[in-house]
VONUNU-904925 format. One record per atom (N, C-alpha, C): residue number from 1; x negated, y, z negated; atom name. Coordinates in steps of 0.2 Angstrom, whole numbers. Each point is the difference from the previous one (the first is absolute). Layout:
! VONUNU-904925
 num    xx    yy    zz atomo
 NUM     X     Y     Z    CA
...
END
This chain:
! VONUNU-904925
 num    xx    yy    zz atomo
   1   112   111    -2     N
   1    -5    -5    -3    CA
   1    -5     6    -4     C
   2    -1    -1    -6     N
   2    -6     5    -4    CA
   2    -6    -2     2     C
   3    -4     5     0     N
   3    -8    -1     1    CA
   3    -1    -4     6     C
   4     3     3     6     N
   4    -2    -4     6    CA
   4    -3     5     5     C
   5    -5    -3     3     N
   5    -5     4     3    CA
   5     1    -2     8     C
   6     2     4     5     N
   6     1    -1     7    CA
   6    -8    -1     3     C
   7     0    -6     3     N
   7    -7    -1     4    CA
   7     1    -2     7     C
   8    -4     2     4     N
   8     0    -2     6    CA
   8    -4    -6     2     C
   9     2    -5     3     N
   9    -5    -6     1    CA
   9     1    -3     7     C
  10    -6    -2     3     N
  10     0    -1     7    CA
  10    -2    -8    -1     C
  11     4    -3     5     N
  11    -1    -8     1    CA
  11     1    -1     7     C
  12    -2    -7     1     N
  12     0    -3     7    CA
  12     7     0     2     C
  13     1    -1     6     N
  13     6    -1     4    CA
  13     4    -7    -3     C
  14    -4    -5    -1     N
  14     3    -6    -3    CA
  14     2     1    -7     C
  15    -3     4    -4     N
  15     2     1    -7    CA
  15     6     5    -1     C
  16     0     5     5     N
  16     6     4     0    CA
  16     6    -3     3     C
  17    -1    -6     4     N
  17     5    -4     2    CA
  17     3    -4    -5     C
  18    -4    -3    -4     N
  18     2    -5    -5    CA
  18     3     4    -6     C
  19    -1     7     0     N
  19     3     4    -6    CA
  19     6     1     3     C
  20     1     3     7     N
  20     7     1     2    CA
  20     4    -7     0     C
  21    -2    -6     1     N
  21     3    -5     1    CA
  21     3    -2    -8     C
  22    -4     1    -5     N
  22     2    -1    -7    CA
  22     6     5    -1     C
  23    -1     5     2     N
  23     6     6    -2    CA
  23     7    -2     4     C
  24    -2    -2     6     N
  24     7    -1     4    CA
  24     2    -6    -1     C
  25    -3    -6    -4     N
  25     3    -6    -1    CA
  25     3     1    -8     C
  26     0     6    -2     N
  26     4     1    -7    CA
  26    -5    -2    -6     C
  27    -5    -4     2     N
  27    -4    -1    -6    CA
  27    -2     5    -5     C
  28    -1     6     4     N
  28    -2     7    -4    CA
  28     4     5     2     C
  29     1     5    -5     N
  29     4     5     2    CA
  29    -4     6     5     C
  30    -7    -1    -1     N
  30    -3     6     5    CA
  30    -8    -2     0     C
  31    -2     3     5     N
  31    -8    -2     1    CA
  31    -3     2    -7     C
  32     1     4    -3     N
  32    -4     3    -6    CA
  32     1    -6    -7     C
  33     6    -3     1     N
  33     1    -6    -4    CA
  33    -5    -6     2     C
  34    -1    -1     7     N
  34    -4    -4     2    CA
  34    -8     2    -3     C
  35    -1     5     1     N
  35    -7     2    -1    CA
  35    -2     0    -8     C
  36     5     2    -4     N
  36     0     0    -8    CA
  36    -1    -8    -2     C
  37     4    -4     3     N
  37    -2    -8    -2    CA
  37    -6    -1     2     C
  38    -2     1     6     N
  38    -7    -1     3    CA
  38    -6     2    -5     C
  39     2     6    -2     N
  39    -4     4    -5    CA
  39    -1    -5    -7     C
  40     5    -1    -3     N
  40     1    -4    -6    CA
  40    -4    -7     1     C
  41     1    -3     6     N
  41    -3    -8     0    CA
  41    -8     4     1     C
  42    -1     4     4     N
  42    -8     2     1    CA
  42    -4     2    -7     C
  43     4     4    -4     N
  43    -2     3    -7    CA
  43    -2    -6    -5     C
  44     5    -6     1     N
  44    -2    -5    -4    CA
  44    -6    -4     2     C
  45     0    -2     7     N
  45    -7    -2     2    CA
  45    -6     4    -2     C
  46     1     7     1     N
  46    -6     3    -2    CA
  46    -2     1    -6     C
  47     5    -1    -6     N
  47    -2     0    -6    CA
  47    -4    -7    -2     C
  48     3    -4     4     N
  48    -4    -7    -1    CA
  48    -5    -1     2     C
  49    -2     3     6     N
  49    -6     1     3    CA
  49    -5     4    -5     C
  50     2     6    -2     N
  50    -5     4    -4    CA
  50    -2    -4    -6     C
  51     5    -4    -3     N
  51    -2    -5    -6    CA
  51    -5    -4     2     C
  52     1    -3     6     N
  52    -4    -6     2    CA
  52    -8     4     1     C
  53    -1     4     2     N
  53    -5     5     2    CA
  53    -4     2    -7     C
  54     5     2    -4     N
  54    -4     0    -8    CA
  54    -2    -5    -3     C
  55     3    -5     2     N
  55    -2    -7    -4    CA
  55    -6    -2     4     C
  56    -1     1     6     N
  56    -6    -2     3    CA
  56    -6     4    -1     C
  57     2     6     0     N
  57    -5     5    -3    CA
  57    -3    -2    -8     C
  58     5    -1    -4     N
  58    -3    -3    -7    CA
  58    -4    -6     1     C
  59     3    -5     4     N
  59    -4    -6     1    CA
  59    -8     2     3     C
  60     1     3     4     N
  60    -7     3     3    CA
  60    -4     2    -5     C
  61     1     6    -4     N
  61    -3     3    -5    CA
  61    -2    -6    -5     C
  62     5    -4    -2     N
  62    -2    -6    -5    CA
  62    -6    -4     2     C
  63     0    -2     6     N
  63    -5    -4     4    CA
  63    -6     3     0     C
  64    -1     6     2     N
  64    -6     5     0    CA
  64    -3     0    -8     C
  65     5     1    -5     N
  65    -3     1    -6    CA
  65    -2    -6    -4     C
  66     2    -6     3     N
  66    -2    -7    -3    CA
  66    -7    -1     2     C
  67    -4     3     3     N
  67    -6    -1     2    CA
  67    -3    -2     6     C
  68    -6    -2     2     N
  68    -2    -1     7    CA
  68     4    -6     3     C
  69     0    -1     7     N
  69     3    -6     2    CA
  69    -4    -6     0     C
  70     2    -6    -1     N
  70    -4    -5     0    CA
  70     3    -6     5     C
  71    -5    -2     2     N
  71     2    -5     6    CA
  71     5    -7    -3     C
  72     4    -1     4     N
  72     4    -7    -4    CA
  72     1    -4     5     C
  73    -1    -7    -2     N
  73     1    -5     5    CA
  73     7    -2     0     C
  74     4     2     6     N
  74     7    -1     0    CA
  74     2    -8    -1     C
  75    -2    -5     3     N
  75     1    -6    -2    CA
  75     0    -2    -7     C
  76    -6     2    -3     N
  76     0    -2    -8    CA
  76     5     4    -5     C
  77     2     6     3     N
  77     5     5    -4    CA
  77     7    -4     1     C
  78     0    -2     6     N
  78     7    -4     2    CA
  78     1    -7    -5     C
  79    -6    -3     0     N
  79     0    -6    -3    CA
  79     1     1    -7     C
  80    -3     5    -3     N
  80     1     1    -8    CA
  80     7     3    -1     C
  81     3     3     4     N
  81     7     2    -1    CA
  81     5    -6     1     C
  82    -2    -3     4     N
  82     5    -7     1    CA
  82    -1    -5    -6     C
  83    -6     0    -3     N
  83    -1    -4    -6    CA
  83     3     3    -6     C
  84     0     6     0     N
  84     4     3    -6    CA
  84     7     1     2     C
  85     3    -1     5     N
  85     7     0     1    CA
  85     2    -7    -2     C
  86    -4    -6     2     N
  86     2    -7    -1    CA
  86     0    -1    -7     C
  87    -4     3    -5     N
  87    -1    -1    -6    CA
  87     5     3    -5     C
  88     3     6     3     N
  88     5     4    -2    CA
  88     7    -2     1     C
  89     0    -5     5     N
  89     7    -3     3    CA
  89     3    -5    -5     C
  90     7    -1    -1     N
  90     2    -5    -4    CA
  90    -1    -6     3     C
  91    -2    -5    -3     N
  91     0    -6     3    CA
  91     5    -5     0     C
  92     1    -3     6     N
  92     5    -5     0    CA
  92     0    -7    -3     C
  93     5    -1    -2     N
  93     1    -7    -4    CA
  93     2    -5     2     C
END
């Protein structure tokens, strides 16, 4: 396997047992294969999390740039949203 780096990993006894079980069941050829799959899954989650954090930061900055905070009556805002949705909904005939 080209461009492979050997790394030592410590894990709980329970995780080690799960790893050995996955290999002994024949589902994986080696413990390294189990760890590589776990890393692929984690990498996808990590990339999604990084994207989510970037979006939240952008939204935070947009909110700060929009001006000072103003008090909003939640019930009024909710009623306005309901009226807007009702007026844009197709009417039953």
